[in-house]
PQR file of N, CA, C, O and H, with PARSE charges and radii, in Angstrom:
ATOM      1  N   MET A   1     -20.721  97.325  25.906 -0.4000 1.5000
ATOM      2  CA  MET A   1     -20.196  96.964  27.063 -0.0000 2.0000
ATOM      3  C   MET A   1     -19.108  95.501  26.816  0.5500 1.7000
ATOM      4  O   MET A   1     -19.488  94.517  26.182 -0.5500 1.4000
ATOM      5  N   LEU A   2     -17.803  95.612  27.418 -0.4000 1.5000
ATOM      6  CA  LEU A   2     -16.967  94.451  27.289 -0.0000 2.0000
ATOM      7  C   LEU A   2     -16.996  93.594  28.333  0.5500 1.7000
ATOM      8  O   LEU A   2     -16.249  92.618  28.291 -0.5500 1.4000
ATOM      9  H   LEU A   2     -17.494  96.411  27.933  0.4000 1.0000
ATOM     10  N   ALA A   3     -17.838  93.791  29.433 -0.4000 1.5000
ATOM     11  CA  ALA A   3     -17.529  93.082  30.590 -0.0000 2.0000
ATOM     12  C   ALA A   3     -17.800  93.631  31.717  0.5500 1.7000
ATOM     13  O   ALA A   3     -17.337  94.768  31.807 -0.5500 1.4000
ATOM     14  H   ALA A   3     -18.446  94.584  29.467  0.4000 1.0000
ATOM     15  N   ALA A   4     -18.440  93.221  32.723 -0.4000 1.5000
ATOM     16  CA  ALA A   4     -18.805  93.348  34.169 -0.0000 2.0000
ATOM     17  C   ALA A   4     -18.103  92.924  35.118  0.5500 1.7000
ATOM     18  O   ALA A   4     -17.262  92.150  34.662 -0.5500 1.4000
ATOM     19  H   ALA A   4     -18.816  92.297  32.650  0.4000 1.0000
ATOM     20  N   THR A   5     -17.974  93.095  36.781 -0.4000 1.5000
ATOM     21  CA  THR A   5     -17.379  93.073  37.900 -0.0000 2.0000
ATOM     22  C   THR A   5     -18.310  92.949  39.067  0.5500 1.7000
ATOM     23  O   THR A   5     -19.475  93.269  39.306 -0.5500 1.4000
ATOM     24  H   THR A   5     -18.658  93.725  37.151  0.4000 1.0000
ATOM     25  N   SER A   6     -17.845  92.667  39.367 -0.4000 1.5000
ATOM     26  CA  SER A   6     -18.686  92.503  41.359 -0.0000 2.0000
ATOM     27  C   SER A   6     -17.976  92.285  42.175  0.5500 1.7000
ATOM     28  O   SER A   6     -16.793  92.554  41.963 -0.5500 1.4000
ATOM     29  H   SER A   6     -16.898  92.408  39.173  0.4000 1.0000
ATOM     30  N   ILE A   7     -18.305  91.789  43.281 -0.4000 1.5000
ATOM     31  CA  ILE A   7     -17.832  91.606  44.584 -0.0000 2.0000
ATOM     32  C   ILE A   7     -18.698  90.547  45.434  0.5500 1.7000
ATOM     33  O   ILE A   7     -19.831  90.916  45.745 -0.5500 1.4000
ATOM     34  H   ILE A   7     -19.265  91.571  43.453  0.4000 1.0000
ATOM     35  N   SER A   8     -18.456  89.812  45.667 -0.4000 1.5000
ATOM     36  CA  SER A   8     -19.444  88.958  46.564 -0.0000 2.0000
ATOM     37  C   SER A   8     -18.316  88.118  47.646  0.5500 1.7000
ATOM     38  O   SER A   8     -17.241  87.521  47.590 -0.5500 1.4000
ATOM     39  H   SER A   8     -17.536  89.513  45.414  0.4000 1.0000
ATOM     40  N   VAL A   9     -19.205  88.465  48.491 -0.4000 1.5000
ATOM     41  CA  VAL A   9     -18.269  87.140  49.615 -0.0000 2.0000
ATOM     42  C   VAL A   9     -19.497  86.978  50.780  0.5500 1.7000
ATOM     43  O   VAL A   9     -20.504  87.664  50.954 -0.5500 1.4000
ATOM     44  H   VAL A   9     -20.078  88.950  48.536  0.4000 1.0000
ATOM     45  N   PRO A  10     -18.935  85.651  51.586 -0.5600 1.5000
ATOM     46  CA  PRO A  10     -19.983  85.940  52.799  0.2800 2.0000
ATOM     47  C   PRO A  10     -20.115  86.451  54.044  0.5500 1.7000
ATOM     48  O   PRO A  10     -19.069  86.831  54.570 -0.5500 1.4000
ATOM     49  N   ASP A  11     -20.871  86.533  54.503 -0.4000 1.5000
ATOM     50  CA  ASP A  11     -20.818  87.971  55.439 -0.0000 2.0000
ATOM     51  C   ASP A  11     -20.140  87.240  56.404  0.5500 1.7000
ATOM     52  O   ASP A  11     -19.734  88.081  57.206 -0.5500 1.4000
ATOM     53  H   ASP A  11     -21.721  86.224  54.076  0.4000 1.0000
ATOM     54  N   VAL A  12     -19.652  85.674  56.917 -0.4000 1.5000
ATOM     55  CA  VAL A  12     -19.094  85.399  57.729 -0.0000 2.0000
ATOM     56  C   VAL A  12     -17.693  85.992  57.823  0.5500 1.7000
ATOM     57  O   VAL A  12     -17.226  86.247  58.933 -0.5500 1.4000
ATOM     58  H   VAL A  12     -19.982  84.991  56.265  0.4000 1.0000
ATOM     59  N   VAL A  13     -16.669  86.335  56.166 -0.4000 1.5000
ATOM     60  CA  VAL A  13     -15.580  86.768  56.217 -0.0000 2.0000
ATOM     61  C   VAL A  13     -15.651  88.320  55.912  0.5500 1.7000
ATOM     62  O   VAL A  13     -15.060  89.032  56.724 -0.5500 1.4000
ATOM     63  H   VAL A  13     -17.048  86.128  55.264  0.4000 1.0000
ATOM     64  N   LEU A  14     -16.278  88.932  54.875 -0.4000 1.5000
ATOM     65  CA  LEU A  14     -16.756  90.274  55.085 -0.0000 2.0000
ATOM     66  C   LEU A  14     -18.004  90.772  55.521  0.5500 1.7000
ATOM     67  O   LEU A  14     -18.953  90.201  54.983 -0.5500 1.4000
ATOM     68  H   LEU A  14     -16.758  88.353  54.215  0.4000 1.0000
ATOM     69  N   ASN A  15     -18.390  91.928  56.574 -0.4000 1.5000
ATOM     70  CA  ASN A  15     -20.235  92.180  56.277 -0.0000 2.0000
ATOM     71  C   ASN A  15     -20.027  93.305  55.411  0.5500 1.7000
ATOM     72  O   ASN A  15     -18.879  93.695  55.195 -0.5500 1.4000
ATOM     73  H   ASN A  15     -17.620  92.392  57.011  0.4000 1.0000
ATOM     74  N   ARG A  16     -21.507  94.138  54.642 -0.4000 1.5000
ATOM     75  CA  ARG A  16     -21.718  94.807  54.187 -0.0000 2.0000
ATOM     76  C   ARG A  16     -20.689  95.973  53.979  0.5500 1.7000
ATOM     77  O   ARG A  16     -20.121  96.515  53.032 -0.5500 1.4000
ATOM     78  H   ARG A  16     -22.439  93.821  54.817  0.4000 1.0000
ATOM     79  N   ASP A  17     -20.741  96.091  55.429 -0.4000 1.5000
ATOM     80  CA  ASP A  17     -19.423  98.189  55.303 -0.0000 2.0000
ATOM     81  C   ASP A  17     -18.481  97.402  54.975  0.5500 1.7000
ATOM     82  O   ASP A  17     -17.909  97.940  54.028 -0.5500 1.4000
ATOM     83  H   ASP A  17     -21.203  95.650  56.199  0.4000 1.0000
ATOM     84  N   GLN A  18     -18.021  96.485  55.206 -0.4000 1.5000
ATOM     85  CA  GLN A  18     -16.111  95.920  55.034 -0.0000 2.0000
ATOM     86  C   GLN A  18     -16.537  96.384  53.457  0.5500 1.7000
ATOM     87  O   GLN A  18     -16.007  97.427  53.074 -0.5500 1.4000
ATOM     88  H   GLN A  18     -18.486  96.047  55.975  0.4000 1.0000
ATOM     89  N   VAL A  19     -17.673  95.530  52.281 -0.4000 1.5000
ATOM     90  CA  VAL A  19     -17.423  95.164  51.443 -0.0000 2.0000
ATOM     91  C   VAL A  19     -17.367  96.644  50.732  0.5500 1.7000
ATOM     92  O   VAL A  19     -16.575  96.929  49.833 -0.5500 1.4000
ATOM     93  H   VAL A  19     -18.103  94.683  52.591  0.4000 1.0000
ATOM     94  N   LEU A  20     -18.392  97.580  51.315 -0.4000 1.5000
ATOM     95  CA  LEU A  20     -18.990  98.936  50.592 -0.0000 2.0000
ATOM     96  C   LEU A  20     -17.327  99.521  50.409  0.5500 1.7000
ATOM     97  O   LEU A  20     -17.183 100.254  49.431 -0.5500 1.4000
ATOM     98  H   LEU A  20     -19.035  97.348  52.044  0.4000 1.0000
ATOM     99  N   GLU A  21     -16.235  99.301  51.141 -0.4000 1.5000
ATOM    100  CA  GLU A  21     -14.939  99.684  51.606 -0.0000 2.0000
ATOM    101  C   GLU A  21     -14.057  99.426  50.380  0.5500 1.7000
ATOM    102  O   GLU A  21     -13.258 100.190  49.838 -0.5500 1.4000
ATOM    103  H   GLU A  21     -16.352  98.705  51.936  0.4000 1.0000
ATOM    104  N   LEU A  22     -14.295  98.534  50.161 -0.4000 1.5000
ATOM    105  CA  LEU A  22     -14.007  98.011  48.662 -0.0000 2.0000
ATOM    106  C   LEU A  22     -14.213  98.708  46.977  0.5500 1.7000
ATOM    107  O   LEU A  22     -13.534  98.699  45.950 -0.5500 1.4000
ATOM    108  H   LEU A  22     -14.944  97.914  50.601  0.4000 1.0000
ATOM    109  N   LEU A  23     -15.414  99.225  47.350 -0.4000 1.5000
ATOM    110  CA  LEU A  23     -15.674  99.683  45.860 -0.0000 2.0000
ATOM    111  C   LEU A  23     -14.940 100.877  45.545  0.5500 1.7000
ATOM    112  O   LEU A  23     -15.195 101.218  44.390 -0.5500 1.4000
ATOM    113  H   LEU A  23     -15.965  99.232  48.184  0.4000 1.0000
ATOM    114  N   PRO A  24     -14.175 101.603  46.085 -0.5600 1.5000
ATOM    115  CA  PRO A  24     -13.616 102.662  45.218  0.2800 2.0000
ATOM    116  C   PRO A  24     -12.317 102.005  45.139  0.5500 1.7000
ATOM    117  O   PRO A  24     -11.601 102.765  44.486 -0.5500 1.4000
ATOM    118  N   GLU A  25     -11.741 101.096  45.439 -0.4000 1.5000
ATOM    119  CA  GLU A  25     -10.437  99.990  44.385 -0.0000 2.0000
ATOM    120  C   GLU A  25     -11.176  99.606  43.400  0.5500 1.7000
ATOM    121  O   GLU A  25     -10.833  99.979  42.278 -0.5500 1.4000
ATOM    122  H   GLU A  25     -12.323 100.479  45.969  0.4000 1.0000
ATOM    123  N   LEU A  26     -12.391  98.759  43.546 -0.4000 1.5000
ATOM    124  CA  LEU A  26     -12.930  98.027  42.550 -0.0000 2.0000
ATOM    125  C   LEU A  26     -13.387  99.221  40.902  0.5500 1.7000
ATOM    126  O   LEU A  26     -13.447  99.045  39.685 -0.5500 1.4000
ATOM    127  H   LEU A  26     -12.670  98.457  44.457  0.4000 1.0000
ATOM    128  N   LEU A  27     -13.566 100.161  41.683 -0.4000 1.5000
ATOM    129  CA  LEU A  27     -14.151 101.228  40.423 -0.0000 2.0000
ATOM    130  C   LEU A  27     -12.857 101.962  39.798  0.5500 1.7000
ATOM    131  O   LEU A  27     -12.804 102.300  38.616 -0.5500 1.4000
ATOM    132  H   LEU A  27     -13.517 100.303  42.671  0.4000 1.0000
ATOM    133  N   ALA A  28     -11.685 102.196  40.852 -0.4000 1.5000
ATOM    134  CA  ALA A  28     -10.544 102.231  39.902 -0.0000 2.0000
ATOM    135  C   ALA A  28      -9.960 101.240  39.109  0.5500 1.7000
ATOM    136  O   ALA A  28      -9.361 101.602  38.097 -0.5500 1.4000
ATOM    137  H   ALA A  28     -11.728 101.921  41.813  0.4000 1.0000
ATOM    138  N   THR A  29     -10.039  99.848  39.438 -0.4000 1.5000
ATOM    139  CA  THR A  29      -9.569  99.013  38.772 -0.0000 2.0000
ATOM    140  C   THR A  29     -10.661  98.684  37.175  0.5500 1.7000
ATOM    141  O   THR A  29     -10.335  98.112  36.135 -0.5500 1.4000
ATOM    142  H   THR A  29     -10.526  99.554  40.261  0.4000 1.0000
ATOM    143  N   THR A  30     -11.851  99.250  37.529 -0.4000 1.5000
ATOM    144  CA  THR A  30     -12.836  98.751  36.141 -0.0000 2.0000
ATOM    145  C   THR A  30     -12.420 100.130  35.368  0.5500 1.7000
ATOM    146  O   THR A  30     -12.210 100.100  34.155 -0.5500 1.4000
ATOM    147  H   THR A  30     -12.116  99.714  38.374  0.4000 1.0000
ATOM    148  N   ARG A  31     -12.330 101.114  35.978 -0.4000 1.5000
ATOM    149  CA  ARG A  31     -11.785 101.942  34.985 -0.0000 2.0000
ATOM    150  C   ARG A  31     -10.306 102.397  34.223  0.5500 1.7000
ATOM    151  O   ARG A  31     -10.150 103.153  33.263 -0.5500 1.4000
ATOM    152  H   ARG A  31     -12.501 101.139  36.963  0.4000 1.0000
ATOM    153  N   ALA A  32      -9.423 101.742  34.921 -0.4000 1.5000
ATOM    154  CA  ALA A  32      -8.348 101.208  34.454 -0.0000 2.0000
ATOM    155  C   ALA A  32      -8.430  99.812  33.170  0.5500 1.7000
ATOM    156  O   ALA A  32      -7.816  99.851  32.104 -0.5500 1.4000
ATOM    157  H   ALA A  32      -9.550 101.128  35.700  0.4000 1.0000
ATOM    158  N   ILE A  33      -9.098  98.960  33.501 -0.4000 1.5000
ATOM    159  CA  ILE A  33      -9.326  97.885  32.359 -0.0000 2.0000
ATOM    160  C   ILE A  33      -9.780  99.024  31.124  0.5500 1.7000
ATOM    161  O   ILE A  33      -9.145  99.328  30.114 -0.5500 1.4000
ATOM    162  H   ILE A  33      -9.596  98.928  34.367  0.4000 1.0000
ATOM    163  N   SER A  34     -11.361  99.620  31.686 -0.4000 1.5000
ATOM    164  CA  SER A  34     -11.709 100.150  30.216 -0.0000 2.0000
ATOM    165  C   SER A  34     -10.571 101.345  29.623  0.5500 1.7000
ATOM    166  O   SER A  34     -10.471 101.787  28.479 -0.5500 1.4000
ATOM    167  H   SER A  34     -11.877  99.373  32.506  0.4000 1.0000
ATOM    168  N   ALA A  35      -9.931 101.612  30.609 -0.4000 1.5000
ATOM    169  CA  ALA A  35      -8.818 102.845  29.694 -0.0000 2.0000
ATOM    170  C   ALA A  35      -7.982 102.206  28.705  0.5500 1.7000
ATOM    171  O   ALA A  35      -7.684 102.729  27.631 -0.5500 1.4000
ATOM    172  H   ALA A  35     -10.012 101.253  31.538  0.4000 1.0000
ATOM    173  N   ASP A  36      -7.434 100.518  29.274 -0.4000 1.5000
ATOM    174  CA  ASP A  36      -6.711 100.040  28.602 -0.0000 2.0000
ATOM    175  C   ASP A  36      -7.170  99.480  27.376  0.5500 1.7000
ATOM    176  O   ASP A  36      -6.395  99.217  26.456 -0.5500 1.4000
ATOM    177  H   ASP A  36      -7.676 100.092  30.146  0.4000 1.0000
ATOM    178  N   CYS A  37      -8.667  99.245  27.316 -0.4000 1.5000
ATOM    179  CA  CYS A  37      -9.076  98.863  25.780 -0.0000 2.0000
ATOM    180  C   CYS A  37     -10.001  99.965  25.328  0.5500 1.7000
ATOM    181  O   CYS A  37     -11.193  99.816  25.057 -0.5500 1.4000
ATOM    182  H   CYS A  37      -9.297  99.458  28.063  0.4000 1.0000
ATOM    183  N   GLY A  38      -9.306 101.105  25.277 -0.4000 1.5000
ATOM    184  CA  GLY A  38      -9.991 101.839  24.968 -0.0000 2.0000
ATOM    185  C   GLY A  38     -10.836 103.000  25.002  0.5500 1.7000
ATOM    186  O   GLY A  38     -10.931 103.952  24.227 -0.5500 1.4000
ATOM    187  H   GLY A  38      -8.338 101.227  25.497  0.4000 1.0000
ATOM    188  N   TYR A  39     -11.437 102.710  26.083 -0.4000 1.5000
ATOM    189  CA  TYR A  39     -12.545 103.341  26.260 -0.0000 2.0000
ATOM    190  C   TYR A  39     -11.876 104.952  26.991  0.5500 1.7000
ATOM    191  O   TYR A  39     -10.887 104.981  27.723 -0.5500 1.4000
ATOM    192  H   TYR A  39     -11.361 101.937  26.713  0.4000 1.0000
ATOM    193  N   GLU A  40     -12.853 106.443  26.492 -0.4000 1.5000
ATOM    194  CA  GLU A  40     -12.367 107.415  26.562 -0.0000 2.0000
ATOM    195  C   GLU A  40     -13.816 107.918  28.070  0.5500 1.7000
ATOM    196  O   GLU A  40     -15.024 108.016  27.855 -0.5500 1.4000
ATOM    197  H   GLU A  40     -13.656 106.420  25.897  0.4000 1.0000
ATOM    198  N   GLU A  41     -13.269 108.084  29.133 -0.4000 1.5000
ATOM    199  CA  GLU A  41     -14.377 108.164  29.264 -0.0000 2.0000
ATOM    200  C   GLU A  41     -14.843 109.937  29.230  0.5500 1.7000
ATOM    201  O   GLU A  41     -13.993 110.821  29.123 -0.5500 1.4000
ATOM    202  H   GLU A  41     -12.288 108.005  29.308  0.4000 1.0000
ATOM    203  N   ARG A  42     -16.009 110.150  29.317 -0.4000 1.5000
ATOM    204  CA  ARG A  42     -16.423 111.529  29.273 -0.0000 2.0000
ATOM    205  C   ARG A  42     -16.617 111.869  30.540  0.5500 1.7000
ATOM    206  O   ARG A  42     -16.813 111.057  31.444 -0.5500 1.4000
ATOM    207  H   ARG A  42     -16.699 109.432  29.404  0.4000 1.0000
ATOM    208  N   VAL A  43     -16.555 113.538  30.715 -0.4000 1.5000
ATOM    209  CA  VAL A  43     -16.287 113.678  31.546 -0.0000 2.0000
ATOM    210  C   VAL A  43     -17.820 115.381  32.030  0.5500 1.7000
ATOM    211  O   VAL A  43     -17.821 115.913  33.140 -0.5500 1.4000
ATOM    212  H   VAL A  43     -16.396 114.198  29.980  0.4000 1.0000
TER
END
């Protein structure tokens, strides 16, 4: 493992459903970072 990511915000900024809506973008970003670091995703 090279790094970890997370999203956390106070409820007054985003509620739980709004945070979950960010998940696809977070996953895409972490996959891109992994690829840039040489990781090849296995299917």
